[in-house]
Phi, psi and omega in degrees: 000139178210192180226146170245142175242129181248129177246118181285162179304332180273003178094355178297134183248131173236124177249127182239133171275127183223148178289152173305144180091354179268132179282158176298329176292312180301316180297318180296314181295314182297336184246013175065037177289118180297139175098350174256110186268312177057053181303325184268359177074015176101020182258018179059035180252005177208181177233031184271013171237022180303136174220163172253117182278134176304134188309322183292350180258347187304317183286354179265350181278154172297149179301147179288134177270165184300321181295315178297316179303315179295319180295323180297334176293343180259004183299144181289325177265160183308132173280133180236168179302335180259016178287137174213161171271128183292342176290344182258004178255110187247130182301133174211167179305327180291336183258006178301120180100359182308138180244130175233149175254131180275130180294167180297326179210155179244337181231000000 
């Protein structure tokens, strides 16, 4: 069990306790985090779970795969160096406390 913290564009902070193996997208949807749409349900077929990962966490994430990279090019909000799909961020002991910023829009 660990926690993900979501920061909304208006600065609102939501911290969620989630079991290992749960993606940041799954946790957000299950707990009604505003701004995470997840139209494809986590299959990397859209970019509606786009987040900006806090810089201090970037080197702890699994490397980005080609499919995620391509989907991020279609994101509604600006793609940044710290952009990731939250469906590809999976809770593990190493990611306990991870902080993500939710973009202004997903669609």
